[in-house]
PyMOL CGO cylinders between C-alpha atoms (Angstrom):
from pymol import cmd
from pymol.cgo import CYLINDER

trace = [
    CYLINDER, -2.51, 12.49, -25.82, -1.72, 13.62, -21.80, 0.3, 1, 1, 1, 1, 1, 1,
    CYLINDER, -1.72, 13.62, -21.80, -4.64, 13.81, -20.19, 0.3, 1, 1, 1, 1, 1, 1,
    CYLINDER, -4.64, 13.81, -20.19, -5.27, 13.84, -16.88, 0.3, 1, 1, 1, 1, 1, 1,
    CYLINDER, -5.27, 13.84, -16.88, -8.20, 13.12, -14.16, 0.3, 1, 1, 1, 1, 1, 1,
    CYLINDER, -8.20, 13.12, -14.16, -8.66, 16.43, -13.01, 0.3, 1, 1, 1, 1, 1, 1,
    CYLINDER, -8.66, 16.43, -13.01, -11.29, 15.70, -10.26, 0.3, 1, 1, 1, 1, 1, 1,
    CYLINDER, -11.29, 15.70, -10.26, -14.32, 13.30, -9.32, 0.3, 1, 1, 1, 1, 1, 1,
    CYLINDER, -14.32, 13.30, -9.32, -17.43, 12.85, -7.97, 0.3, 1, 1, 1, 1, 1, 1,
    CYLINDER, -17.43, 12.85, -7.97, -19.30, 10.34, -6.35, 0.3, 1, 1, 1, 1, 1, 1,
    CYLINDER, -19.30, 10.34, -6.35, -22.96, 10.01, -5.36, 0.3, 1, 1, 1, 1, 1, 1,
    CYLINDER, -22.96, 10.01, -5.36, -24.76, 7.04, -3.96, 0.3, 1, 1, 1, 1, 1, 1,
    CYLINDER, -24.76, 7.04, -3.96, -26.63, 5.61, -0.56, 0.3, 1, 1, 1, 1, 1, 1,
    CYLINDER, -26.63, 5.61, -0.56, -27.44, 9.12, 0.61, 0.3, 1, 1, 1, 1, 1, 1,
    CYLINDER, -27.44, 9.12, 0.61, -23.87, 9.85, 0.18, 0.3, 1, 1, 1, 1, 1, 1,
    CYLINDER, -23.87, 9.85, 0.18, -21.70, 12.68, -1.51, 0.3, 1, 1, 1, 1, 1, 1,
    CYLINDER, -21.70, 12.68, -1.51, -18.01, 12.30, -2.28, 0.3, 1, 1, 1, 1, 1, 1,
    CYLINDER, -18.01, 12.30, -2.28, -16.11, 14.44, -3.55, 0.3, 1, 1, 1, 1, 1, 1,
    CYLINDER, -16.11, 14.44, -3.55, -12.77, 12.94, -4.94, 0.3, 1, 1, 1, 1, 1, 1,
    CYLINDER, -12.77, 12.94, -4.94, -12.94, 10.75, -2.02, 0.3, 1, 1, 1, 1, 1, 1,
    CYLINDER, -12.94, 10.75, -2.02, -13.74, 12.76, 0.67, 0.3, 1, 1, 1, 1, 1, 1,
    CYLINDER, -13.74, 12.76, 0.67, -17.31, 12.59, 2.00, 0.3, 1, 1, 1, 1, 1, 1,
    CYLINDER, -17.31, 12.59, 2.00, -18.75, 16.03, 1.65, 0.3, 1, 1, 1, 1, 1, 1,
    CYLINDER, -18.75, 16.03, 1.65, -22.44, 15.27, 2.48, 0.3, 1, 1, 1, 1, 1, 1,
    CYLINDER, -22.44, 15.27, 2.48, -24.35, 12.60, 4.03, 0.3, 1, 1, 1, 1, 1, 1,
    CYLINDER, -24.35, 12.60, 4.03, -28.29, 12.38, 4.51, 0.3, 1, 1, 1, 1, 1, 1,
    CYLINDER, -28.29, 12.38, 4.51, -29.86, 9.54, 7.01, 0.3, 1, 1, 1, 1, 1, 1,
    CYLINDER, -29.86, 9.54, 7.01, -29.82, 6.04, 5.67, 0.3, 1, 1, 1, 1, 1, 1,
    CYLINDER, -29.82, 6.04, 5.67, -34.12, 6.05, 5.91, 0.3, 1, 1, 1, 1, 1, 1,
    CYLINDER, -34.12, 6.05, 5.91, -33.78, 9.41, 3.45, 0.3, 1, 1, 1, 1, 1, 1,
    CYLINDER, -33.78, 9.41, 3.45, -35.27, 8.29, 0.24, 0.3, 1, 1, 1, 1, 1, 1,
    CYLINDER, -35.27, 8.29, 0.24, -34.48, 9.76, -3.11, 0.3, 1, 1, 1, 1, 1, 1,
    CYLINDER, -34.48, 9.76, -3.11, -37.04, 12.43, -3.10, 0.3, 1, 1, 1, 1, 1, 1,
    CYLINDER, -37.04, 12.43, -3.10, -35.65, 13.54, 0.57, 0.3, 1, 1, 1, 1, 1, 1,
    CYLINDER, -35.65, 13.54, 0.57, -31.87, 13.01, -0.24, 0.3, 1, 1, 1, 1, 1, 1,
    CYLINDER, -31.87, 13.01, -0.24, -32.06, 15.40, -3.34, 0.3, 1, 1, 1, 1, 1, 1,
    CYLINDER, -32.06, 15.40, -3.34, -33.99, 18.25, -1.29, 0.3, 1, 1, 1, 1, 1, 1,
    CYLINDER, -33.99, 18.25, -1.29, -31.33, 17.95, 1.33, 0.3, 1, 1, 1, 1, 1, 1,
    CYLINDER, -31.33, 17.95, 1.33, -28.58, 17.67, -1.20, 0.3, 1, 1, 1, 1, 1, 1,
    CYLINDER, -28.58, 17.67, -1.20, -29.87, 20.72, -3.00, 0.3, 1, 1, 1, 1, 1, 1,
    CYLINDER, -29.87, 20.72, -3.00, -30.16, 22.84, 0.44, 0.3, 1, 1, 1, 1, 1, 1,
    CYLINDER, -30.16, 22.84, 0.44, -27.00, 21.42, 1.88, 0.3, 1, 1, 1, 1, 1, 1,
    CYLINDER, -27.00, 21.42, 1.88, -24.80, 22.55, -1.59, 0.3, 1, 1, 1, 1, 1, 1,
    CYLINDER, -24.80, 22.55, -1.59, -26.96, 26.00, -1.47, 0.3, 1, 1, 1, 1, 1, 1,
    CYLINDER, -26.96, 26.00, -1.47, -27.86, 25.21, -5.03, 0.3, 1, 1, 1, 1, 1, 1,
    CYLINDER, -27.86, 25.21, -5.03, -30.29, 28.06, -6.54, 0.3, 1, 1, 1, 1, 1, 1,
    CYLINDER, -30.29, 28.06, -6.54, -32.07, 27.04, -9.37, 0.3, 1, 1, 1, 1, 1, 1,
    CYLINDER, -32.07, 27.04, -9.37, -35.57, 26.91, -9.09, 0.3, 1, 1, 1, 1, 1, 1,
    CYLINDER, -35.57, 26.91, -9.09, -35.85, 24.85, -12.16, 0.3, 1, 1, 1, 1, 1, 1,
    CYLINDER, -35.85, 24.85, -12.16, -34.18, 22.16, -10.33, 0.3, 1, 1, 1, 1, 1, 1,
    CYLINDER, -34.18, 22.16, -10.33, -37.78, 21.72, -8.52, 0.3, 1, 1, 1, 1, 1, 1,
    CYLINDER, -37.78, 21.72, -8.52, -39.32, 20.49, -11.79, 0.3, 1, 1, 1, 1, 1, 1,
    CYLINDER, -39.32, 20.49, -11.79, -36.55, 18.11, -13.33, 0.3, 1, 1, 1, 1, 1, 1,
    CYLINDER, -36.55, 18.11, -13.33, -36.89, 14.19, -12.88, 0.3, 1, 1, 1, 1, 1, 1,
    CYLINDER, -36.89, 14.19, -12.88, -34.66, 12.53, -10.32, 0.3, 1, 1, 1, 1, 1, 1,
    CYLINDER, -34.66, 12.53, -10.32, -31.78, 11.71, -13.35, 0.3, 1, 1, 1, 1, 1, 1,
    CYLINDER, -31.78, 11.71, -13.35, -31.66, 15.36, -14.23, 0.3, 1, 1, 1, 1, 1, 1,
    CYLINDER, -31.66, 15.36, -14.23, -31.51, 16.64, -10.30, 0.3, 1, 1, 1, 1, 1, 1,
    CYLINDER, -31.51, 16.64, -10.30, -28.87, 13.94, -9.70, 0.3, 1, 1, 1, 1, 1, 1,
    CYLINDER, -28.87, 13.94, -9.70, -26.28, 15.56, -12.48, 0.3, 1, 1, 1, 1, 1, 1,
    CYLINDER, -26.28, 15.56, -12.48, -27.35, 18.76, -11.61, 0.3, 1, 1, 1, 1, 1, 1,
    CYLINDER, -27.35, 18.76, -11.61, -26.03, 18.08, -7.73, 0.3, 1, 1, 1, 1, 1, 1,
    CYLINDER, -26.03, 18.08, -7.73, -23.18, 16.59, -8.92, 0.3, 1, 1, 1, 1, 1, 1,
    CYLINDER, -23.18, 16.59, -8.92, -21.97, 18.87, -11.74, 0.3, 1, 1, 1, 1, 1, 1,
    CYLINDER, -21.97, 18.87, -11.74, -22.51, 21.62, -8.81, 0.3, 1, 1, 1, 1, 1, 1,
    CYLINDER, -22.51, 21.62, -8.81, -20.07, 19.63, -6.58, 0.3, 1, 1, 1, 1, 1, 1,
    CYLINDER, -20.07, 19.63, -6.58, -17.52, 18.86, -9.57, 0.3, 1, 1, 1, 1, 1, 1,
    CYLINDER, -17.52, 18.86, -9.57, -17.82, 22.76, -11.16, 0.3, 1, 1, 1, 1, 1, 1,
    CYLINDER, -17.82, 22.76, -11.16, -17.27, 24.18, -7.65, 0.3, 1, 1, 1, 1, 1, 1,
    CYLINDER, -17.27, 24.18, -7.65, -14.51, 27.02, -7.44, 0.3, 1, 1, 1, 1, 1, 1,
    CYLINDER, -14.51, 27.02, -7.44, -13.69, 26.54, -11.05, 0.3, 1, 1, 1, 1, 1, 1,
    CYLINDER, -13.69, 26.54, -11.05, -14.34, 27.89, -14.19, 0.3, 1, 1, 1, 1, 1, 1,
    CYLINDER, -14.34, 27.89, -14.19, -15.47, 25.91, -16.51, 0.3, 1, 1, 1, 1, 1, 1,
    CYLINDER, -15.47, 25.91, -16.51, -15.01, 26.47, -20.24, 0.3, 1, 1, 1, 1, 1, 1,
    CYLINDER, -15.01, 26.47, -20.24, -18.41, 26.56, -22.40, 0.3, 1, 1, 1, 1, 1, 1,
    CYLINDER, -18.41, 26.56, -22.40, -16.72, 24.18, -24.79, 0.3, 1, 1, 1, 1, 1, 1,
    CYLINDER, -16.72, 24.18, -24.79, -16.52, 21.74, -22.00, 0.3, 1, 1, 1, 1, 1, 1,
    CYLINDER, -16.52, 21.74, -22.00, -17.71, 18.53, -23.46, 0.3, 1, 1, 1, 1, 1, 1,
    CYLINDER, -17.71, 18.53, -23.46, -20.17, 16.02, -21.99, 0.3, 1, 1, 1, 1, 1, 1,
    CYLINDER, -20.17, 16.02, -21.99, -20.00, 12.23, -22.06, 0.3, 1, 1, 1, 1, 1, 1,
    CYLINDER, -20.00, 12.23, -22.06, -22.87, 10.57, -19.88, 0.3, 1, 1, 1, 1, 1, 1,
    CYLINDER, -22.87, 10.57, -19.88, -23.87, 7.48, -19.89, 0.3, 1, 1, 1, 1, 1, 1,
    CYLINDER, -23.87, 7.48, -19.89, -26.06, 4.63, -17.79, 0.3, 1, 1, 1, 1, 1, 1,
    CYLINDER, -26.06, 4.63, -17.79, -27.88, 1.25, -18.28, 0.3, 1, 1, 1, 1, 1, 1,
    CYLINDER, -27.88, 1.25, -18.28, -31.65, 2.18, -17.68, 0.3, 1, 1, 1, 1, 1, 1,
    CYLINDER, -31.65, 2.18, -17.68, -31.73, 4.89, -20.11, 0.3, 1, 1, 1, 1, 1, 1,
    CYLINDER, -31.73, 4.89, -20.11, -34.91, 6.96, -18.72, 0.3, 1, 1, 1, 1, 1, 1,
    CYLINDER, -34.91, 6.96, -18.72, -36.77, 4.10, -16.73, 0.3, 1, 1, 1, 1, 1, 1,
    CYLINDER, -36.77, 4.10, -16.73, -38.01, 5.49, -14.06, 0.3, 1, 1, 1, 1, 1, 1,
    CYLINDER, -38.01, 5.49, -14.06, -39.52, 8.61, -16.12, 0.3, 1, 1, 1, 1, 1, 1,
    CYLINDER, -39.52, 8.61, -16.12, -40.64, 6.60, -18.60, 0.3, 1, 1, 1, 1, 1, 1,
    CYLINDER, -40.64, 6.60, -18.60, -42.78, 4.54, -16.26, 0.3, 1, 1, 1, 1, 1, 1,
    CYLINDER, -42.78, 4.54, -16.26, -44.47, 8.00, -14.82, 0.3, 1, 1, 1, 1, 1, 1,
    CYLINDER, -44.47, 8.00, -14.82, -45.10, 8.25, -18.40, 0.3, 1, 1, 1, 1, 1, 1,
    CYLINDER, -45.10, 8.25, -18.40, -46.94, 5.63, -19.06, 0.3, 1, 1, 1, 1, 1, 1,
    CYLINDER, -46.94, 5.63, -19.06, -48.75, 5.84, -15.55, 0.3, 1, 1, 1, 1, 1, 1,
    CYLINDER, -48.75, 5.84, -15.55, -50.36, 9.04, -16.91, 0.3, 1, 1, 1, 1, 1, 1,
    CYLINDER, -50.36, 9.04, -16.91, -51.04, 8.28, -20.35, 0.3, 1, 1, 1, 1, 1, 1,
    CYLINDER, -51.04, 8.28, -20.35, -54.69, 6.94, -19.18, 0.3, 1, 1, 1, 1, 1, 1,
    CYLINDER, -54.69, 6.94, -19.18, -55.44, 10.29, -17.92, 0.3, 1, 1, 1, 1, 1, 1,
    CYLINDER, -55.44, 10.29, -17.92, -53.87, 13.75, -19.33, 0.3, 1, 1, 1, 1, 1, 1,
    CYLINDER, -53.87, 13.75, -19.33, -50.62, 13.62, -20.35, 0.3, 1, 1, 1, 1, 1, 1,
    CYLINDER, -50.62, 13.62, -20.35, -48.42, 16.16, -18.69, 0.3, 1, 1, 1, 1, 1, 1,
    CYLINDER, -48.42, 16.16, -18.69, -45.30, 17.49, -20.55, 0.3, 1, 1, 1, 1, 1, 1,
    CYLINDER, -45.30, 17.49, -20.55, -43.43, 18.20, -18.10, 0.3, 1, 1, 1, 1, 1, 1,
    CYLINDER, -43.43, 18.20, -18.10, -42.99, 14.18, -17.71, 0.3, 1, 1, 1, 1, 1, 1,
    CYLINDER, -42.99, 14.18, -17.71, -42.76, 13.81, -21.22, 0.3, 1, 1, 1, 1, 1, 1,
    CYLINDER, -42.76, 13.81, -21.22, -39.72, 15.91, -21.77, 0.3, 1, 1, 1, 1, 1, 1,
    CYLINDER, -39.72, 15.91, -21.77, -37.49, 13.89, -19.47, 0.3, 1, 1, 1, 1, 1, 1,
    CYLINDER, -37.49, 13.89, -19.47, -38.30, 10.53, -21.13, 0.3, 1, 1, 1, 1, 1, 1,
    CYLINDER, -38.30, 10.53, -21.13, -35.12, 10.98, -23.23, 0.3, 1, 1, 1, 1, 1, 1,
    CYLINDER, -35.12, 10.98, -23.23, -32.18, 10.13, -21.04, 0.3, 1, 1, 1, 1, 1, 1,
    CYLINDER, -32.18, 10.13, -21.04, -30.29, 12.89, -23.04, 0.3, 1, 1, 1, 1, 1, 1,
    CYLINDER, -30.29, 12.89, -23.04, -32.17, 15.39, -21.52, 0.3, 1, 1, 1, 1, 1, 1,
    CYLINDER, -32.17, 15.39, -21.52, -29.89, 15.58, -18.45, 0.3, 1, 1, 1, 1, 1, 1,
    CYLINDER, -29.89, 15.58, -18.45, -27.35, 16.99, -20.80, 0.3, 1, 1, 1, 1, 1, 1,
    CYLINDER, -27.35, 16.99, -20.80, -29.51, 19.52, -21.68, 0.3, 1, 1, 1, 1, 1, 1,
    CYLINDER, -29.51, 19.52, -21.68, -30.20, 20.53, -18.32, 0.3, 1, 1, 1, 1, 1, 1,
    CYLINDER, -30.20, 20.53, -18.32, -26.55, 20.74, -17.46, 0.3, 1, 1, 1, 1, 1, 1,
    CYLINDER, -26.55, 20.74, -17.46, -25.34, 22.75, -20.31, 0.3, 1, 1, 1, 1, 1, 1,
    CYLINDER, -25.34, 22.75, -20.31, -27.94, 25.41, -19.82, 0.3, 1, 1, 1, 1, 1, 1,
    CYLINDER, -27.94, 25.41, -19.82, -27.34, 25.59, -16.08, 0.3, 1, 1, 1, 1, 1, 1,
    CYLINDER, -27.34, 25.59, -16.08, -23.46, 26.24, -16.77, 0.3, 1, 1, 1, 1, 1, 1,
    CYLINDER, -23.46, 26.24, -16.77, -23.66, 27.77, -20.00, 0.3, 1, 1, 1, 1, 1, 1,
    CYLINDER, -23.66, 27.77, -20.00, -22.08, 25.01, -22.10, 0.3, 1, 1, 1, 1, 1, 1,
    CYLINDER, -22.08, 25.01, -22.10, -22.26, 25.29, -25.88, 0.3, 1, 1, 1, 1, 1, 1,
    CYLINDER, -22.26, 25.29, -25.88, -20.36, 22.14, -26.30, 0.3, 1, 1, 1, 1, 1, 1,
    CYLINDER, -20.36, 22.14, -26.30, -20.46, 18.33, -27.49, 0.3, 1, 1, 1, 1, 1, 1,
    CYLINDER, -20.46, 18.33, -27.49, -22.31, 15.80, -25.63, 0.3, 1, 1, 1, 1, 1, 1,
    CYLINDER, -22.31, 15.80, -25.63, -23.57, 12.31, -25.98, 0.3, 1, 1, 1, 1, 1, 1,
    CYLINDER, -23.57, 12.31, -25.98, -25.29, 9.69, -23.78, 0.3, 1, 1, 1, 1, 1, 1,
    CYLINDER, -25.29, 9.69, -23.78, -24.73, 6.25, -24.11, 0.3, 1, 1, 1, 1, 1, 1,
    CYLINDER, -24.73, 6.25, -24.11, -26.56, 3.30, -22.69, 0.3, 1, 1, 1, 1, 1, 1,
    CYLINDER, -26.56, 3.30, -22.69, -24.97, 0.57, -21.74, 0.3, 1, 1, 1, 1, 1, 1,
    CYLINDER, -24.97, 0.57, -21.74, -24.93, -2.70, -19.52, 0.3, 1, 1, 1, 1, 1, 1,
    CYLINDER, -24.93, -2.70, -19.52, -22.86, -1.40, -17.16, 0.3, 1, 1, 1, 1, 1, 1,
    CYLINDER, -22.86, -1.40, -17.16, -20.01, 0.72, -16.52, 0.3, 1, 1, 1, 1, 1, 1,
    CYLINDER, -20.01, 0.72, -16.52, -17.44, 1.19, -19.48, 0.3, 1, 1, 1, 1, 1, 1,
    CYLINDER, -17.44, 1.19, -19.48, -14.42, 2.56, -18.46, 0.3, 1, 1, 1, 1, 1, 1,
    CYLINDER, -14.42, 2.56, -18.46, -13.40, 1.89, -21.82, 0.3, 1, 1, 1, 1, 1, 1,
    CYLINDER, -13.40, 1.89, -21.82, -15.91, 3.46, -24.10, 0.3, 1, 1, 1, 1, 1, 1,
    CYLINDER, -15.91, 3.46, -24.10, -15.64, 6.74, -21.83, 0.3, 1, 1, 1, 1, 1, 1,
    CYLINDER, -15.64, 6.74, -21.83, -11.66, 6.45, -22.47, 0.3, 1, 1, 1, 1, 1, 1,
    CYLINDER, -11.66, 6.45, -22.47, -11.97, 6.41, -25.91, 0.3, 1, 1, 1, 1, 1, 1,
    CYLINDER, -11.97, 6.41, -25.91, -14.66, 8.67, -26.67, 0.3, 1, 1, 1, 1, 1, 1,
    CYLINDER, -14.66, 8.67, -26.67, -12.78, 11.55, -24.45, 0.3, 1, 1, 1, 1, 1, 1,
    CYLINDER, -12.78, 11.55, -24.45, -10.00, 10.99, -25.76, 0.3, 1, 1, 1, 1, 1, 1,
    CYLINDER, -10.00, 10.99, -25.76, -11.32, 11.17, -29.76, 0.3, 1, 1, 1, 1, 1, 1,
    CYLINDER, -11.32, 11.17, -29.76, -13.03, 14.64, -28.96, 0.3, 1, 1, 1, 1, 1, 1,
    CYLINDER, -13.03, 14.64, -28.96, -9.83, 16.10, -27.04, 0.3, 1, 1, 1, 1, 1, 1,
    CYLINDER, -9.83, 16.10, -27.04, -7.34, 15.31, -29.55, 0.3, 1, 1, 1, 1, 1, 1,
    CYLINDER, -7.34, 15.31, -29.55, -9.61, 15.85, -33.00, 0.3, 1, 1, 1, 1, 1, 1,
    CYLINDER, -9.61, 15.85, -33.00, -10.94, 19.17, -31.78, 0.3, 1, 1, 1, 1, 1, 1,
    CYLINDER, -10.94, 19.17, -31.78, -10.73, 22.29, -29.55, 0.3, 1, 1, 1, 1, 1, 1,
    CYLINDER, -10.73, 22.29, -29.55, -12.25, 20.69, -26.52, 0.3, 1, 1, 1, 1, 1, 1,
    CYLINDER, -12.25, 20.69, -26.52, -10.22, 21.58, -23.81, 0.3, 1, 1, 1, 1, 1, 1,
    CYLINDER, -10.22, 21.58, -23.81, -12.36, 19.57, -21.18, 0.3, 1, 1, 1, 1, 1, 1,
    CYLINDER, -12.36, 19.57, -21.18, -14.72, 16.89, -20.89, 0.3, 1, 1, 1, 1, 1, 1,
    CYLINDER, -14.72, 16.89, -20.89, -17.18, 15.61, -18.08, 0.3, 1, 1, 1, 1, 1, 1,
    CYLINDER, -17.18, 15.61, -18.08, -17.31, 11.67, -18.22, 0.3, 1, 1, 1, 1, 1, 1,
    CYLINDER, -17.31, 11.67, -18.22, -20.22, 10.40, -16.55, 0.3, 1, 1, 1, 1, 1, 1,
    CYLINDER, -20.22, 10.40, -16.55, -22.43, 7.08, -15.30, 0.3, 1, 1, 1, 1, 1, 1,
    CYLINDER, -22.43, 7.08, -15.30, -25.62, 8.54, -13.78, 0.3, 1, 1, 1, 1, 1, 1,
    CYLINDER, -25.62, 8.54, -13.78, -28.26, 5.42, -13.02, 0.3, 1, 1, 1, 1, 1, 1,
    CYLINDER, -28.26, 5.42, -13.02, -31.37, 6.05, -11.10, 0.3, 1, 1, 1, 1, 1, 1,
    CYLINDER, -31.37, 6.05, -11.10, -33.40, 2.83, -11.28, 0.3, 1, 1, 1, 1, 1, 1,
    CYLINDER, -33.40, 2.83, -11.28, -36.58, 1.78, -8.66, 0.3, 1, 1, 1, 1, 1, 1,
    CYLINDER, -36.58, 1.78, -8.66, -34.81, 3.32, -5.50, 0.3, 1, 1, 1, 1, 1, 1,
    CYLINDER, -34.81, 3.32, -5.50, -31.27, 3.05, -6.23, 0.3, 1, 1, 1, 1, 1, 1,
    CYLINDER, -31.27, 3.05, -6.23, -29.12, 5.55, -7.61, 0.3, 1, 1, 1, 1, 1, 1,
    CYLINDER, -29.12, 5.55, -7.61, -25.17, 5.66, -8.61, 0.3, 1, 1, 1, 1, 1, 1,
    CYLINDER, -25.17, 5.66, -8.61, -23.41, 8.59, -10.06, 0.3, 1, 1, 1, 1, 1, 1,
    CYLINDER, -23.41, 8.59, -10.06, -19.75, 9.22, -10.71, 0.3, 1, 1, 1, 1, 1, 1,
    CYLINDER, -19.75, 9.22, -10.71, -18.77, 12.20, -12.84, 0.3, 1, 1, 1, 1, 1, 1,
    CYLINDER, -18.77, 12.20, -12.84, -15.27, 13.11, -13.72, 0.3, 1, 1, 1, 1, 1, 1,
    CYLINDER, -15.27, 13.11, -13.72, -13.14, 16.13, -14.80, 0.3, 1, 1, 1, 1, 1, 1,
    CYLINDER, -13.14, 16.13, -14.80, -10.86, 15.32, -17.76, 0.3, 1, 1, 1, 1, 1, 1,
    CYLINDER, -10.86, 15.32, -17.76, -8.49, 17.87, -18.96, 0.3, 1, 1, 1, 1, 1, 1,
    CYLINDER, -8.49, 17.87, -18.96, -4.82, 18.62, -19.57, 0.3, 1, 1, 1, 1, 1, 1,
    CYLINDER, -4.82, 18.62, -19.57, -4.38, 19.65, -15.57, 0.3, 1, 1, 1, 1, 1, 1,
    CYLINDER, -4.38, 19.65, -15.57, -3.94, 17.22, -12.55, 0.3, 1, 1, 1, 1, 1, 1,
    CYLINDER, -3.94, 17.22, -12.55, -2.02, 14.64, -11.30, 0.3, 1, 1, 1, 1, 1, 1,
    CYLINDER, -2.02, 14.64, -11.30, -3.97, 11.49, -11.82, 0.3, 1, 1, 1, 1, 1, 1,
    CYLINDER, -3.97, 11.49, -11.82, -3.19, 10.14, -15.21, 0.3, 1, 1, 1, 1, 1, 1,
    CYLINDER, -3.19, 10.14, -15.21, -6.48, 9.33, -17.76, 0.3, 1, 1, 1, 1, 1, 1,
    CYLINDER, -6.48, 9.33, -17.76, -6.70, 5.52, -18.05, 0.3, 1, 1, 1, 1, 1, 1,
    CYLINDER, -6.70, 5.52, -18.05, -9.06, 2.98, -17.85, 0.3, 1, 1, 1, 1, 1, 1,
    CYLINDER, -9.06, 2.98, -17.85, -7.50, 1.36, -14.99, 0.3, 1, 1, 1, 1, 1, 1,
    CYLINDER, -7.50, 1.36, -14.99, -7.33, 5.27, -12.76, 0.3, 1, 1, 1, 1, 1, 1,
    CYLINDER, -7.33, 5.27, -12.76, -10.86, 5.36, -13.89, 0.3, 1, 1, 1, 1, 1, 1,
    CYLINDER, -10.86, 5.36, -13.89, -12.58, 1.83, -12.85, 0.3, 1, 1, 1, 1, 1, 1,
    CYLINDER, -12.58, 1.83, -12.85, -10.62, 2.65, -9.89, 0.3, 1, 1, 1, 1, 1, 1,
    CYLINDER, -10.62, 2.65, -9.89, -12.27, 5.82, -9.18, 0.3, 1, 1, 1, 1, 1, 1,
    CYLINDER, -12.27, 5.82, -9.18, -15.64, 4.31, -9.85, 0.3, 1, 1, 1, 1, 1, 1,
    CYLINDER, -15.64, 4.31, -9.85, -15.24, 1.24, -7.76, 0.3, 1, 1, 1, 1, 1, 1,
    CYLINDER, -15.24, 1.24, -7.76, -14.24, 3.13, -4.79, 0.3, 1, 1, 1, 1, 1, 1,
    CYLINDER, -14.24, 3.13, -4.79, -17.91, 3.67, -3.12, 0.3, 1, 1, 1, 1, 1, 1,
    CYLINDER, -17.91, 3.67, -3.12, -19.44, 1.06, -5.24, 0.3, 1, 1, 1, 1, 1, 1,
    CYLINDER, -19.44, 1.06, -5.24, -17.71, -2.47, -3.40, 0.3, 1, 1, 1, 1, 1, 1,
]
cmd.load_cgo(trace, "trace")
């Protein structure tokens, strides 16, 4: 199957890269809350629900906002997401709140796959989706699952993602896979793109 890496986005260290071009940078001193607010404003996102989401979902929304910019996204575009810490940061908030009144607004984000739901709702996706929890970025897993989906179904495109948020650190990598583009979709190219901002 001749699949291509059509586009990619990376968010890390107060910066957003579209492909290998940095399109936004906050001050190095900006914490994740400040960074998310500044990036939301810079990207001119209009989605009031964003402000009620946890950090993981906000990072996913910002990443797909850049990835989907200026293109029509088919509603059957599949989402294959992964990280190593699941929803740990929100889980901590939920545990802290258990001595008092537990907030449904926090509890709803104690599953990592809520992020694919938020992205699907915002972008009108009605597609296959999955969220894997692995020890580290696993290009082979994303490659194999994407190829199976696009070979055995009518899926026109896939968004592969590694989206990590742990303590004060965040590391987001998304790539759009389709049959259009110049870069072959293989393990080596996927790893090279991921490690571009992770050296």
